[in-house]
Every structure is written in structure tokens, then in C-alpha cells.
C-alpha positions as a printed NumPy array, in Angstrom:
array([[ -0.023,  -0.007,   0.189],
       [  1.443,   3.553,  -1.047],
       [  1.799,   6.58 ,   1.349],
       [ -0.728,   9.392,   0.171],
       [  0.902,  12.559,  -0.259],
       [ -0.483,  16.235,  -1.455],
       [  2.673,  16.8  ,  -2.415],
       [  4.566,  14.691,  -4.806],
       [  2.424,  11.101,  -4.9  ],
       [  4.796,  11.026,  -6.783],
       [ 14.383, -12.187, -13.55 ],
       [ 15.586, -14.335, -14.741],
       [ 13.578, -13.799, -11.866],
       [ 15.87 , -13.764,  -8.827],
       [ 17.958, -17.161,  -9.612],
       [ 17.52 , -20.417,  -8.226],
       [ 20.819, -22.115,  -7.432],
       [ 21.387, -25.648,  -8.765],
       [ 19.368, -28.185,  -7.238],
       [ 22.196, -30.773,  -6.462],
       [ 23.819, -30.404,  -3.056],
       [ 27.31 , -28.756,  -3.05 ],
       [ 30.266, -31.023,  -1.383],
       [ 33.632, -29.078,  -0.549],
       [ 36.357, -30.227,   1.522],
       [ 33.636, -32.228,   3.678],
       [ 31.19 , -29.582,   3.615],
       [ 27.515, -30.342,   2.787],
       [ 25.475, -27.135,   1.499],
       [ 22.261, -26.938,   0.286],
       [ 21.443, -24.426,  -2.427],
       [ 19.274, -21.565,  -1.931],
       [ 17.367, -18.777,  -4.166],
       [ 19.481, -16.18 ,  -4.949],
       [ 19.436, -12.302,  -6.88 ],
       [ 21.233, -12.398,  -9.653],
       [ 23.621,  -9.483,  -9.998],
       [ 25.744,  -7.209,  -7.877],
       [ 29.013,  -5.41 ,  -8.07 ],
       [ 30.989,  -8.349,  -9.019],
       [ 28.577, -10.563, -10.984],
       [ 28.744, -13.513, -13.381],
       [ 29.679, -12.815, -16.967],
       [ 26.478, -11.499, -18.831],
       [ 24.754, -10.339, -15.713],
       [ 24.223,  -6.545, -14.809],
       [ 26.765,  -4.997, -12.709],
       [ 25.037,  -2.62 ,  -9.662],
       [ 26.565,   0.273,  -8.276],
       [ 28.537,  -0.189,  -4.779],
       [ 26.373,   0.065,  -1.734],
       [ 28.626,   2.265,  -0.454],
       [ 26.914,   5.938,   0.571],
       [ 29.425,   8.401,  -0.745],
       [ 29.657,  12.122,   1.005],
       [ 27.229,  14.371,  -0.364],
       [ 25.934,  17.842,   1.005],
       [ 22.602,  17.61 ,   2.948],
       [ 19.353,  18.987,   3.252],
       [ 16.749,  19.944,   6.148],
       [ 13.691,  18.996,   4.6  ],
       [ 12.712,  16.491,   1.591],
       [ 13.963,  16.35 ,  -1.901],
       [ 10.818,  15.535,  -4.002],
       [ 12.589,  15.364,  -7.969],
       [ 16.288,  15.604,  -9.148],
       [ 17.995,  15.487, -12.491],
       [ 21.358,  15.259, -13.726],
       [ 23.184,  17.637, -16.557],
       [ 26.677,  16.179, -17.316],
       [ 27.958,  15.937, -13.79 ],
       [ 25.987,  18.233, -11.9  ],
       [ 22.278,  17.279, -10.164],
       [ 19.413,  19.618,  -9.639],
       [ 17.318,  19.064,  -6.735],
       [ 13.983,  20.574,  -5.561],
       [ 11.689,  19.901,  -2.539],
       [ 10.701,  21.4  ,   0.607],
       [ 13.745,  22.573,   2.476],
       [ 15.261,  25.877,   3.511],
       [ 19.035,  24.976,   4.4  ],
       [ 21.688,  22.631,   2.868],
       [ 24.673,  21.534,   4.986],
       [ 27.878,  19.271,   4.513],
       [ 28.14 ,  15.929,   4.603],
       [ 28.747,  14.468,   8.244],
       [ 27.446,  17.912,   9.835],
       [ 24.358,  17.958,  11.782],
       [ 21.994,  20.546,  11.29 ],
       [ 22.891,  23.778,  12.318],
       [ 26.623,  23.429,  11.451],
       [ 28.515,  26.935,  10.973],
       [ 28.67 ,  25.97 ,   7.304],
       [ 25.446,  25.556,   6.691],
       [ 23.808,  27.798,   4.139],
       [ 20.256,  28.967,   2.793],
       [ 18.81 ,  27.112,   0.142],
       [ 15.17 ,  27.85 ,  -0.931],
       [ 13.83 ,  24.387,  -1.998],
       [ 16.149,  24.103,  -4.862],
       [ 19.779,  23.674,  -5.279],
       [ 22.501,  21.809,  -7.156],
       [ 25.589,  19.491,  -6.114],
       [ 28.426,  17.986,  -8.202],
       [ 27.777,  14.545,  -8.782],
       [ 31.541,  13.169,  -8.848],
       [ 32.226,  15.149,  -5.678],
       [ 28.747,  15.483,  -3.658],
       [ 29.71 ,  18.975,  -3.195],
       [ 27.405,  21.929,  -3.126],
       [ 27.641,  24.006,  -6.348],
       [ 27.687,  27.393,  -5.027],
       [ 26.789,  29.598,  -8.067],
       [ 23.477,  27.997,  -7.986],
       [ 22.055,  29.872,  -5.102],
       [ 17.944,  30.53 ,  -5.561],
       [ 15.081,  30.384,  -3.642],
       [ 11.312,  29.161,  -4.357],
       [  8.729,  30.399,  -2.228],
       [  6.765,  27.315,  -2.127],
       [  8.084,  23.881,  -2.718],
       [  9.256,  22.338,  -5.764],
       [  7.623,  19.049,  -6.967],
       [  9.119,  18.318, -10.737],
       [ 12.965,  19.234, -11.598],
       [ 13.914,  18.141, -15.491],
       [ 16.343,  19.177, -18.263],
       [ 16.234,  20.202, -21.679],
       [ 17.328,  17.749, -24.184],
       [ 20.497,  20.052, -24.769],
       [ 21.237,  20.47 , -21.067],
       [ 21.186,  24.054, -21.115],
       [ 18.299,  24.611, -19.228],
       [ 16.582,  23.434, -16.092],
       [ 12.609,  23.759, -15.375],
       [ 11.124,  23.47 , -11.998],
       [  7.428,  23.126, -11.295],
       [  5.74 ,  22.929,  -8.157],
       [  3.577,  25.156,  -5.596],
       [  5.641,  28.326,  -5.723],
       [  4.436,  31.74 ,  -6.979],
       [  8.215,  33.542,  -6.721],
       [ 11.785,  32.694,  -7.037],
       [ 14.206,  34.961,  -5.734],
       [ 11.554,  37.214,  -4.796],
       [ 10.379,  37.611,  -8.653],
       [  6.811,  36.275,  -9.788],
       [  7.096,  33.066, -11.171],
       [  3.846,  30.996, -10.796],
       [  4.454,  27.38 , -10.457],
       [  7.16 ,  27.059, -13.447],
       [ 10.559,  28.677, -13.806],
       [ 13.786,  27.967, -15.901],
       [ 17.548,  28.104, -15.216],
       [ 20.3  ,  28.772, -17.384],
       [ 22.642,  25.787, -16.659],
       [ 25.81 ,  27.523, -17.823],
       [ 25.224,  30.627, -15.693],
       [ 23.29 ,  29.47 , -12.971],
       [ 20.711,  32.349, -13.449],
       [ 17.15 ,  32.408, -13.161],
       [ 15.656,  32.942, -17.054],
       [ 13.497,  35.866, -16.699],
       [ 11.946,  35.754, -20.267],
       [ 10.481,  32.459, -19.154],
       [  7.497,  33.326, -17.287],
       [  4.13 ,  31.414, -18.069],
       [  1.648,  31.692, -15.25 ],
       [ -0.327,  28.906, -14.238],
       [ -3.201,  28.741, -12.022],
       [ -2.564,  25.97 ,  -9.89 ],
       [  0.18 ,  23.106,  -9.135],
       [  2.595,  21.752, -11.384],
       [  3.923,  17.919, -10.743],
       [  5.243,  16.642, -14.373],
       [  7.453,  18.557, -17.207],
       [  8.97 ,  17.237, -20.208],
       [ 10.844,  19.701, -22.724],
       [ 12.239,  19.807, -26.403],
       [ 14.757,  22.461, -26.817],
       [ 11.735,  24.998, -27.918],
       [  8.796,  23.585, -26.177],
       [  7.99 ,  22.872, -22.412],
       [  4.965,  20.536, -21.849],
       [  3.784,  20.386, -18.206],
       [  0.908,  18.866, -16.465],
       [ -0.431,  18.812, -12.722],
       [ -3.857,  19.838, -11.091],
       [ -4.314,  23.327, -12.862],
       [ -6.958,  24.708, -15.331],
       [ -5.667,  27.816, -16.38 ],
       [ -2.389,  28.956, -18.151],
       [ -1.614,  32.522, -19.345],
       [ -5.395,  33.64 , -18.697],
       [ -6.411,  30.238, -20.997],
       [ -8.256,  27.424, -20.327],
       [ -6.295,  24.183, -20.172],
       [ -7.294,  20.743, -18.411],
       [ -4.174,  19.729, -16.433],
       [ -1.9  ,  19.72 , -19.632],
       [ -0.424,  22.711, -21.235],
       [  2.522,  23.413, -23.204],
       [  4.659,  26.672, -23.867],
       [  7.389,  28.508, -25.805],
       [ 10.868,  27.661, -24.129],
       [ 11.716,  31.223, -25.189],
       [  9.132,  33.351, -23.485],
       [  6.516,  31.146, -21.832],
       [  3.506,  31.887, -23.913],
       [  0.919,  29.406, -24.956],
       [  1.22 ,  26.846, -27.526],
       [ -2.48 ,  27.492, -28.621],
       [ -2.663,  24.062, -30.578],
       [ -1.561,  21.941, -27.966],
       [ -4.574,  21.22 , -25.669],
       [ -4.949,  17.736, -24.816],
       [ -6.934,  17.214, -21.399],
       [ -6.527,  14.738, -18.229],
       [-10.437,  14.304, -17.329],
       [-10.292,  12.586, -14.135],
       [ -7.8  ,  13.465, -11.833],
       [ -3.873,  14.907, -11.379],
       [ -1.021,  14.29 , -13.589],
       [  2.202,  13.386, -12.22 ],
       [  4.744,  12.581, -14.432],
       [  5.602,  13.267, -18.355],
       [  8.181,  12.392, -20.329],
       [  9.563,  12.965, -24.04 ],
       [  9.744,  10.02 , -26.316],
       [ 12.578,   9.487, -28.669],
       [ 12.154,  11.424, -31.981],
       [  9.861,  14.45 , -30.034],
       [  6.848,  12.99 , -31.658],
       [  4.998,  11.937, -28.577],
       [  4.532,  13.004, -25.058],
       [  4.205,  10.251, -22.391],
       [  1.831,  11.137, -19.379],
       [  1.259,   9.597, -16.17 ],
       [ -0.93 ,   9.964, -13.236],
       [ -3.908,   9.615, -11.255],
       [ -6.185,  10.16 , -14.189],
       [ -8.762,   7.61 , -15.683],
       [ -9.416,   9.497, -19.157],
       [ -7.013,  11.194, -21.4  ],
       [ -8.696,  13.248, -24.077],
       [-12.004,  12.327, -23.251],
       [-11.216,   8.458, -23.705],
       [-10.137,   5.713, -21.248],
       [ -6.294,   5.638, -20.531],
       [ -6.06 ,   4.761, -16.934],
       [ -2.723,   6.159, -15.328],
       [ -0.749,   6.305, -18.242],
       [ -0.971,   7.258, -22.036],
       [  0.59 ,   9.192, -24.944],
       [ -0.384,  12.299, -26.978],
       [  1.211,  13.909, -30.344],
       [  3.624,  16.636, -29.424],
       [  2.066,  19.132, -32.252],
       [ -1.539,  18.418, -31.841],
       [ -2.281,  16.977, -28.811],
       [ -4.217,  14.212, -30.298],
       [ -4.078,  10.953, -28.509],
       [ -1.613,   8.703, -29.74 ],
       [ -0.979,   4.693, -29.527],
       [ -0.637,   2.981, -26.251],
       [ -0.997,  -0.495, -26.693],
       [ -0.898,  -1.662, -22.911],
       [ -2.528,  -1.384, -19.462],
       [ -0.143,  -1.792, -16.586],
       [ -2.569,   0.074, -14.209],
       [ -5.955,  -1.077, -12.837],
       [ -9.024,   0.544, -13.139],
       [ -9.956,   2.563, -10.319],
       [-12.349,   0.774,  -8.029],
       [-13.418,   3.969,  -6.016],
       [-11.666,   6.479,  -3.874],
       [ -9.999,   4.526,  -1.404],
       [ -8.752,   1.504,  -4.352],
       [ -6.86 ,   2.882,  -7.1  ],
       [ -3.373,   2.864,  -8.499],
       [ -1.462,   5.819, -10.419],
       [  1.544,   6.481, -12.257],
       [  4.158,   8.75 , -10.077],
       [  7.077,   8.929, -12.096],
       [  8.407,   8.317, -15.918],
       [ 12.007,   7.739, -17.418],
       [ 12.8  ,   7.294, -20.721],
       [ 16.07 ,   5.201, -21.624],
       [ 16.696,   4.421, -25.352],
       [ 13.307,   3.262, -26.678],
       [ 11.763,   2.29 , -23.634],
       [  9.894,   4.059, -20.855],
       [ 10.28 ,   3.003, -17.049],
       [  7.359,   3.804, -14.975],
       [  6.857,   3.852, -11.321],
       [  3.542,   3.597,  -9.738],
       [  1.535,   3.69 ,  -6.44 ],
       [ -1.304,   1.645,  -5.38 ],
       [ -3.511,   2.37 ,  -2.571],
       [ -6.465,   0.288,  -1.041],
       [ -4.098,  -2.689,  -0.118],
       [ -2.319,  -4.677,  -2.908],
       [ -3.339,  -2.543,  -5.747],
       [ -0.444,  -2.192,  -8.577],
       [  2.483,  -0.515,  -6.265],
       [  5.516,  -1.519,  -8.622],
       [  7.068,  -0.874, -11.769],
       [  6.686,  -1.397, -15.375],
       [  8.662,  -0.951, -18.737],
       [  6.903,   0.036, -22.125],
       [  8.368,   0.574, -25.629],
       [  7.909,   4.397, -25.367],
       [  6.966,   4.406, -29.616],
       [  3.888,   2.1  , -28.868],
       [  3.21 ,   1.595, -25.154],
       [  3.912,  -2.414, -25.843],
       [  4.722,  -3.911, -22.326],
       [  8.355,  -5.051, -21.952],
       [  7.785,  -6.121, -18.643],
       [  5.726,  -5.657, -15.262],
       [  7.143,  -5.673, -11.792],
       [  4.256,  -6.23 ,  -9.065],
       [  6.685,  -6.27 ,  -6.085],
       [  4.222,  -4.345,  -3.252],
       [  4.984,  -1.064,  -1.897],
       [  4.562,   2.182,  -3.594],
       [  7.088,   3.392,  -6.082],
       [  8.177,   6.779,  -6.384],
       [ 11.279,   7.286,  -8.937],
       [ 13.002,   5.583, -11.604],
       [ 16.457,   6.032, -13.294],
       [ 18.093,   3.418, -15.723],
       [ 21.936,   3.185, -16.135],
       [ 23.789,   0.586, -18.238],
       [ 21.725,  -2.729, -18.132],
       [ 20.002,  -1.789, -14.665],
       [ 16.925,   0.378, -13.589],
       [ 16.985,   1.954, -10.216],
       [ 14.039,   2.664,  -8.167],
       [ 12.88 ,   4.543,  -4.763],
       [ 10.447,   2.819,  -3.262],
       [  8.884,   0.98 ,   0.493],
       [  8.536,  -2.493,  -1.432],
       [  8.051,  -5.29 ,   1.082],
       [  6.978,  -8.412,  -0.846],
       [  8.508,  -9.253,  -4.142],
       [  7.466, -12.843,  -4.485],
       [  6.383, -11.659,  -7.858],
       [ 10.061, -11.853,  -8.792],
       [ 10.804, -14.933,  -6.765],
       [ 12.769, -12.585,  -4.378],
       [ 12.104, -11.386,  -0.629],
       [  8.443, -12.309,   0.79 ],
       [  5.951, -10.232,   3.371],
       [  7.361, -10.279,   6.567],
       [  5.211, -10.246,  10.039],
       [  5.934,  -7.584,  11.414],
       [  6.384,  -5.702,   8.007],
       [  9.781,  -4.836,   7.009],
       [ 10.649,  -2.289,   3.962],
       [ 13.243,  -2.162,   1.531],
       [ 13.935,   1.371,   0.09 ],
       [ 15.905,   1.13 ,  -2.98 ],
       [ 16.167,  -1.495,  -5.597],
       [ 18.01 ,  -2.481,  -8.62 ],
       [ 16.646,  -4.573, -11.33 ],
       [ 17.226,  -5.739, -14.916],
       [ 16.278,  -3.822, -17.74 ],
       [ 15.303,  -6.496, -19.934],
       [ 12.446,  -9.148, -18.99 ],
       [ 13.934, -12.318, -17.564],
       [ 11.065, -14.431, -16.688],
       [  7.298, -14.646, -16.089],
       [  5.149, -13.372, -13.096],
       [  4.739, -16.55 , -10.943],
       [  2.775, -15.013,  -7.874],
       [ -0.841, -14.584,  -7.394],
       [ -2.148, -11.134,  -9.047],
       [ -2.693,  -8.223,  -6.774],
       [ -6.013,  -6.585,  -6.119],
       [ -8.155,  -5.839,  -9.832],
       [ -5.509,  -7.012, -11.767],
       [ -4.436,  -9.533, -14.18 ],
       [ -0.964,  -9.932, -13.865],
       [ -0.27 , -13.373, -13.625],
       [  2.153, -14.846, -16.416],
       [  3.374, -11.271, -17.397],
       [  6.871, -10.99 , -18.44 ],
       [  8.967,  -9.891, -15.186],
       [ 12.375,  -8.568, -14.802],
       [ 15.234, -10.042, -12.449],
       [ 15.839,  -8.082,  -9.115],
       [ 19.557,  -7.324,  -8.77 ],
       [ 21.721,  -7.747,  -5.836],
       [ 21.489,  -4.208,  -4.162],
       [ 20.56 ,  -3.421,  -1.297],
       [ 21.547,  -0.293,   0.789],
       [ 19.56 ,   0.9  ,   3.718],
       [ 17.693,   4.215,   3.695],
       [ 16.072,   5.08 ,   6.919],
       [ 12.568,   6.702,   7.066],
       [ 12.181,  10.307,   7.677],
       [  9.669,  12.267,   9.669],
       [  9.363,  15.407,   7.807],
       [  6.384,  14.876,   5.666],
       [  4.977,  12.303,   8.361],
       [  4.865,   9.906,   5.508],
       [  7.545,   7.478,   6.841],
       [  9.118,   7.497,   3.561],
       [ 13.144,   7.458,   2.867],
       [ 14.021,   8.244,  -0.814],
       [ 11.355,  10.36 ,  -3.169],
       [ 13.637,  10.64 ,  -6.36 ],
       [ 16.844,   8.985,  -8.177],
       [ 18.765,  10.133, -11.049],
       [ 22.728,  10.004, -12.243],
       [ 25.204,   9.397, -14.932],
       [ 26.94 ,   6.703, -16.544],
       [ 29.32 ,   6.302, -13.275],
       [ 26.945,   7.424, -10.388],
       [ 23.267,   6.995,  -8.677],
       [ 22.143,   9.698,  -6.624],
       [ 18.64 ,   9.627,  -4.54 ],
       [ 16.817,  12.355,  -2.689],
       [ 14.066,  12.453,  -0.171],
       [ 13.583,  12.73 ,   3.445],
       [ 16.151,   9.862,   4.908],
       [ 17.901,  10.677,   8.05 ],
       [ 20.385,   7.749,   7.636],
       [ 21.867,   5.295,   5.074],
       [ 23.277,   2.175,   5.898],
       [ 23.151,   3.212,   9.478],
       [ 25.188,   6.381,   9.259],
       [ 23.787,  10.21 ,   9.274],
       [ 22.984,  11.558,   5.63 ],
       [ 20.228,  13.533,   5.286],
       [ 18.022,  13.999,   2.214],
       [ 20.927,  13.331,  -0.542],
       [ 23.253,  10.715,  -1.201],
       [ 25.24 ,   8.935,  -3.833],
       [ 26.475,   5.86 ,  -4.875],
       [ 29.275,   4.986,  -7.649],
       [ 30.144,   2.168,  -9.874],
       [ 32.765,  -0.014,  -8.955],
       [ 35.579,   1.308, -10.27 ],
       [ 34.705,   4.763,  -8.686],
       [ 33.708,   3.489,  -5.278],
       [ 35.256,   2.791,  -1.812],
       [ 33.675,  -0.914,  -2.194],
       [ 33.867,  -0.942,   1.829],
       [ 30.477,  -2.249,   1.904],
       [ 31.089,  -6.024,   3.224],
       [ 29.314,  -8.954,   5.006],
       [ 26.8  ,  -8.103,   7.795],
       [ 28.454,  -8.366,  10.987],
       [ 25.484,  -8.531,  12.706],
       [ 24.422, -11.704,  11.007],
       [ 27.106, -13.706,  11.523],
       [ 27.092, -15.6  ,  14.858],
       [ 29.598, -17.845,  16.525],
       [ 29.75 , -21.378,  14.771],
       [ 28.82 , -24.624,  16.787],
       [ 31.163, -27.858,  16.81 ],
       [ 30.327, -31.371,  17.755],
       [ 32.607, -34.335,  17.758],
       [ 31.508, -36.947,  14.713],
       [ 32.91 , -40.361,  13.839],
       [ 34.519, -38.564,  10.708],
       [ 35.82 , -35.586,  12.717],
       [ 34.543, -32.304,  13.993],
       [ 31.36 , -31.072,  12.439],
       [ 31.428, -27.123,  12.588],
       [ 27.902, -25.99 ,  11.56 ],
       [ 27.061, -22.105,  11.117],
       [ 24.141, -19.839,   8.738],
       [ 25.38 , -17.843,   6.218],
       [ 25.556, -14.216,   6.685],
       [ 24.844, -11.54 ,   3.425],
       [ 26.43 ,  -8.39 ,   1.728],
       [ 24.55 ,  -5.571,   0.778],
       [ 25.994,  -5.592,  -2.783],
       [ 27.714,  -8.648,  -3.781],
       [ 25.445, -12.136,  -3.846],
       [ 28.387, -14.634,  -4.086],
       [ 30.595, -14.912,  -0.403],
       [ 33.611, -17.175,   0.418],
       [ 33.396, -18.68 ,   3.627],
       [ 36.716, -20.024,   5.486],
       [ 36.69 , -22.23 ,   8.82 ],
       [ 39.421, -21.286,  11.171],
       [ 40.665, -23.851,  13.666],
       [ 41.65 , -22.4  ,  17.224],
       [ 43.74 , -19.237,  16.86 ],
       [ 45.105, -19.841,  13.373],
       [ 44.292, -17.703,  10.58 ],
       [ 44.976, -20.448,   7.923],
       [ 41.939, -21.898,   6.72 ],
       [ 41.492, -25.7  ,   7.514],
       [ 38.164, -25.464,   4.939],
       [ 36.94 , -22.836,   2.363],
       [ 33.223, -22.996,   1.249],
       [ 31.547, -20.541,  -1.378],
       [ 27.81 , -19.894,  -1.282],
       [ 25.258, -17.377,  -2.283],
       [ 22.997, -15.626,  -0.011],
       [ 20.202, -12.865,   0.548],
       [ 19.069, -11.419,   3.324],
       [ 16.12 , -13.404,   2.78 ],
       [ 17.547, -16.612,   1.974],
       [ 20.534, -17.197,   4.026],
       [ 21.378, -20.841,   4.071],
       [ 23.165, -23.178,   6.974],
       [ 26.385, -24.357,   5.97 ],
       [ 28.391, -27.213,   7.332],
       [ 32.363, -28.081,   7.65 ],
       [ 33.537, -31.347,   8.97 ],
       [ 37.085, -31.224,  10.166],
       [ 38.194, -34.816,   9.299],
       [ 42.129, -33.599,  10.069],
       [ 41.695, -32.028,  13.331],
       [ 44.717, -33.076,  16.106],
       [ 43.652, -34.698,  18.985],
       [ 42.533, -32.458,  21.924],
       [ 40.103, -29.907,  22.25 ],
       [ 39.167, -27.163,  19.754],
       [ 37.434, -24.015,  18.994],
       [ 36.383, -22.708,  15.368],
       [ 35.634, -19.059,  13.901],
       [ 34.121, -18.447,  10.426],
       [ 36.018, -16.029,   8.161],
       [ 33.885, -14.471,   5.492],
       [ 34.823, -12.16 ,   2.562],
       [ 33.219, -10.692,  -0.427],
       [ 34.389, -10.418,  -3.864],
       [ 35.863,  -7.335,  -3.198],
       [ 37.968,  -8.29 ,  -0.516],
       [ 36.06 ,  -7.192,   2.578],
       [ 36.427,  -9.736,   5.635],
       [ 34.485, -10.522,   8.931],
       [ 35.279, -12.783,  11.321],
       [ 33.031, -14.496,  13.596],
       [ 33.23 , -15.245,  17.501],
       [ 34.568, -18.581,  18.49 ],
       [ 32.576, -21.736,  19.048],
       [ 32.604, -23.587,  22.077],
       [ 35.457, -25.883,  22.779],
       [ 35.292, -29.389,  21.701],
       [ 37.24 , -32.714,  21.054]])
């Protein structure tokens, strides 16, 4: 079930290990279900960024939306201050930033030349295709004290507000898509520059004047997200509407960029609204290559909460991920798709199940390609059984829920470039360390790669004497960004392994492992387990009780 907001509402399935029992050096290990990729995946499987959170300037509120131009991230939301990484609110280096800022994606440092203030929260920020501008929309009516009604533009070369771009929008703007000459936007407004518009409009990039030819309508409820299809002939539109241009298009559709007439959209990933308490809607759209990736929020209990991919030119479904837990943002990098959500049940991907009490996973990665077929029961009012699905990848940083919005969410937005992924929201911590509202992650070549096996989940082994020797048993741990771990059995105080085992594990499936030490000398012995990930991070357990 998704969290409601007036601000921004906005596999191969997880692969099964071989069925045979693995035996190494006297070990007997049963296989387990695992996710299929990480920072050091098998050949042919997409690699993820590292789970190491990189130092990034912070905010004192919430980030709703971000976009990247080159190595600069532009972020907007509801905040009044920015401060250096590792510092608490009120730090001497804290500076004023009124609901919008920019930071360097490679360093995490604040871009000091981009210092502006919106007098209301920003809900969406996007870049023009040529990267010369960023457009921000939201609830504000002034920028730097100058009247700008809910939509404004900034020059990325100078960092200055573009004064000439001054459309007057009567109410909230939530979604924006742009060409180099036009700006298309949606929300919950009914008037632009004094002319009637129904939740959708287009204006000239030069001066903000209306495009009087483009007048599509979203007739039932708010528009949340827009994206430009390749070729600039189709605007993709997502939101809470049930009709687009007066015809049934539930949550997602497309219109022509010139005429505003409805364009082909063949799939229907969003179920029809049942009533005002049971519905699903699109919160974000991200186009990469010929594919659009969509995020959805479902209200009313197990309505469609997950993600989908479709061909941007036709709407043909590529895959549909029915993990439960509202999704707020999407970003594709390389062969992986990153999302921010509060996912809590991914049985449809053959991955982590619902738990009692419920647990949430705020950041996920999955494959761009469809790799299997949905095998979980369909959700409420849906027909998702046997739909194509992606694989969940092994990337599980932990983002703590925040309190700023009162919705107990963590990240609301995700962006990046070829080397980095950045997330924004209201989280106070990442991987247990203080980092508020903004964070970066890097590909393996640019990351510290210090996130290793989880200490809390590696207990001391047990040891028992058998006719074959001393049997050492333990439960495997897991790693946030590596699925394959190596376990070394250490006898007494020695540092040389008497046995070595390799095993895949996840936080939801940690196999129990055993090793029989057939060469133990006479007398009593203790055993420890040393576990390593493929990047060299090492963790050693406490010792077993003495046996012999």
C-alpha cells in the first residue's frame, strides 16, 4: 500500500541455485534462491553500483525530484538549508537554500554558483535535451522574490533564473517534459496565461507563451509525470487520471507533441480505479533508449504498487514488476534500472517475501530486460499472472525513513549518470550513518567498495564431535552489494583456513552451512568463520565453544 501525499505522490527472476547438493572439503551445502547480480556479477549479468554511500551535501527537509546535466544534479523539494556531509543541522557551514539546489555528482559538493529560493516547494525538475536549461515546477509563486507562477527555468551555464520564461499557471505543476523549443507540463491546474487548460499545457521555451494548438485533457484527476519519447513526436503522460482526451486511458497514455491528439498506447499496466480508496497511479516516468520505465503507487491494499517498462513508441509492455510497496522514482543506468520505494513483498519476482512484522526496502535495482514470467498470485483488481518480469539485482543499501513529511518514507527521487546514482528524499541515515536527504553511489571502479558482509548476521559457529571428525555448523550471512561470499573455517587461533566454502546468500535466504574437520589433531578445539566478499572485505565470527 502506498503512502498518500498532497506534495508529490509522486528475472531471470531472482535466480535459483542448482538443485544438487554442493560438497567441498567435507562440506554439505544446500542451494538457495539468490538475486542475480551485484558489483561483481557473473559474466553476462548486469553489474550494480556499490552500496557504499558517498559523502554528499545534505538538506533539512525533503527532496521530491532531481535531474542530472553532465556532472551536476539539480534537486528541488521542501527545504530551507543545505549543509556539508557528516554535519548536524545548525553547522557553521550550513547555508540557505530555498527548495532548490545543485551539487556535483562526482564530489557531492554544493554548487555555490546556483543559489536560489522558491517561495513554495518544488515538485518536479527536468532538463532540456541540450542541457542548457533546467525547468522546475511545483507550488511556488515567486523565485528569488520575482513572480513566477509554479513554473520557472534556469540557465545551466550561468546558473541564473531565465526571467523571460514566465508562464502563469493557476495551480500546482507536478510533471514536466521538454524539447529545446517547447515545455510540456501537467498537474492539477485549469488555466495557463489566462487561457483554459485541463491539467495539461505547453508553452514556448523562449517566453513561456501558450502553444494554442496543444490542448489535451486529463479528465479525472491529477497528472504526475511527463516524459518525451525518442524523436520528440510523443509526450508520455502518467498520473491519477482515468481518461485522457475523453477516452479511457488509466494512469498512462501518450499524445502527439504538435496536435495534442491521443497517440497509440497498447498496454494497460495500471488497473482501473475501483473507488476513492482503491486505485493505482503513475508517479514517475523515465525514458532510456526506446523504453519508458514507470513507477506506480497503489492505494487500498495490494493494488499495483510496482514498476513497469514499455516501448515508448507504442506502449507495448516490456515487463511488469508487481512487488508491493509504492514506487516514487525511476532511473536507468547501463543494463540496470534503479527505483526508490518502500517495497515489502517481491514474491512476484521470486525474491523477498512479506514479513510479519512488515519490513521495507527503500532502494532496489533490477534488470532492464524481461527475464522470466510472474509466478505470484495477482494483486487486487489486476491480471498480472504470467506477465513478463525483470530480475531483482543484488543491491540493498538501507535508507532510514524520515519524519519531515509525516509519511515515514525515505527516498522520493533518483537520478544519475554513467558512473553515479543519486537519491533524494527525507531519509536521515544511509546504511546506519547520518546522511540526510541526499546521497550518492558509484560504480565499482569509482567506489570505495568497503561495504562488506553483515556483521550482525554472522554468529559464532557450533562444533560437535562425530565419527568423521569435528562438524562445524553456522548460518551464512549476507552482503548488501555482493551475492557470492566465501567462507573460511579457522581452527583455534590459527589464521590459515582448514576449509573453504563458497555460497550465494541474500537477506531473505541465508543457507545453513557445515564443514567436517577430518584432520583435527587430538584434543579440544574452537572454530571461527572468516567470510569474504569478492571485493576483499572480510569479517570474522566469534569462536565456537571448545569441543574434542
